[in-house]
N, C-alpha and C positions, 0 to 999 in steps of 0.2 A: 882141044881146043881153049889156047888164053883168054882173059875174057881183060877187055884193056881197065885197069884200076884209077877207079875214083876216091880218095881221102877227104879227110876234112870241107864235103865241098856240105851246108847246108841248101834247101831246096822247098821255096815257100811258095805256097797258093797253085802249084803250077799241076797243070788240068793232064795227066799222065792218058786217061781214058781218048784225048781227043787226037795227042799227036801221038799216040802211042810210050813203050818205056824202055830207051835205051841199055840195054844185054849190057853189063858191064859187074866188075867187081863194085862195091864200094864198102868205104871201109869209114869209121869213123865217124856218117854221114847221118847228120839232122835232116827229117823231113817232117816239114807241119803248111799244115792246113790243104795238103799235099789229094787232090782226088786219083785213085788207082782202079775206080772204079769199071772190074770184068779187064782188068790190063794184060795182059800178059803180061809177067816178072818170071816166067822159066824158066832155069838153067840162072837167074840172075848168081849172086857171091852180095850176104850184109850180113857188115860183125860186128858185134859191136855198136851195130847205130840205131838211132833214137825218129822212131814216131807217132806224131805229135797232133792231135783234132785232121785223120787221117780216115779218108772215105776209103777198104778196101774190098768192099763189099763184091762178093764172085770173081775177085781177082784169079789167075791164074796159077795155080804154084806148083806147076812141076816140077821134078829134082829141086827146085826154088831152094840156094842152105840157107839158112836164118840163124847165125850165132849169136850168144850174146842178144838182143833184140829188145828193147822192151818198145807198148807203143801202151798211150795216154791218149785215153779222149777219145780212138779211132771207131772209126763204125764196119766190121769184119763179119760184112751175112756172110752163111755158105761157103767159107775157107774147108779148104776141105787140106789139111795138115799130116795128115798123112798119105798123100803125093806132096811132101814138097822132100827133099833132101836131110834123112835120116840122118849123115851126117854129126855128130856136134851139136842136133836142132837143142837152139838152146833161146825162151824169152821168157815175157810178166808183161803182165796185162792190168792194164788199170781201169779207171769210169771204160773200158769196153764194152760194146754191143755185140756178140758174138754166136749171135740167135742159128741153128740152123748146121753149126761145123762141125764138122768130126777129128777126132781128136783117135779115132779108130786106130788098137791093135800098136799107137807111140806107146813110146818107152823114156818119161821123166824121170826125174829125182827134184825137190825144194822145187818144184815150181808155182810159181805164184801168179793171185789172181784176187784182182782189189776190185772190191765196186762194180761186181761186171754180171754182167746182163745177157745169161747166156740161158736163153730156153730150145730146148731141141736139139743135144748136143750131143753128141757120140760119145763117148765111154769105152760103149766096148772093147773088152779083149786087148789090153791094154793099162799101162804102170805107173798109179801119178803116185807115189810114198814120199812119204812127208810133202804132198800137197800142200798149199794153203789157196782155201776161198775164201776169202777174209768179206762178210753180208754182199756174197754173191746171191744169186735170181738161180735158178738150179729145175725155173719149171720146167715139166717134162724130157727133159736132158735124161739120157742111157745109160743109166750102170749095169753091164755083167759080164760076168771072168774078168775084172779088175780089180788089180792091187791097189789097193789106197791104203796101208801100212803106216799109221803114225800123219793122214791129209787128217787136217783141220777145217772138218765142217763147222765148229762148235758159233758160227752168228752166218753162215748157209742158212740158203732157204728156203724151200718148194720145191725141196725131192723125194724121190722117192728110193731108195735104196734097199735090196737084199743083205739082209746078209746070210745070205745062205750059199748062195753067187757071186758074192764080193768076200774080195782079204781084208780085213778089215783090223786087223792083232794092231793095237793103239791108238787109233785114230779117234781125237775127241770130234761130239757131238754132245750141242745147247740138255739138255734135259727136253723142254719142250720145245726139240722135236725127236723124241722116240716116239712118236705116232709113225715118224717115216720108213721107221725101219721097222716096222710090226702091221705099216699094211699088208702086208697080204697073208693073214691070220686071223681077221676082222672082226678085232678085239676093242672093246673099246673104256682107252684112257681116260678116268674120269682124275680131278684134277681134286 
């Protein structure tokens, strides 16, 4: 099925929760202050698109294509990125709320999260090589059998990562996050 192509269009203050989201291929589009909460985006394509101050919480993204998309100051609660189209899946996040999202079993290289709130995010069985978690709150996020080689956690906080269950070769951590890597050993680290 060939989707209608929408290029270089700006969408501002649209409420797609109420009127539904038009299935299409969006290239170089900008979505600003749009409400996509619980909207069905399934099957749509987003290529080189930016989302600014949007609410995408609980949006349905089955087989949705995201290529080179950026999300800034967006609320994105409970998104199942595992259901998105995995082909060339790539995006970046800045100052977003990503609580309860799932990236399980996905593969990324050099993905970037800046100043994001990421409580209870599922990273299990995934690959986040060279990922950057810049000043991210990862409270109760799950890392199990996750490839985090050369990932940067030097300014991230509230995470618990078991070095025996995850690949951490070359990963960066701040000295004060050492207890987060040794929690399972129930040892006390004194400064």
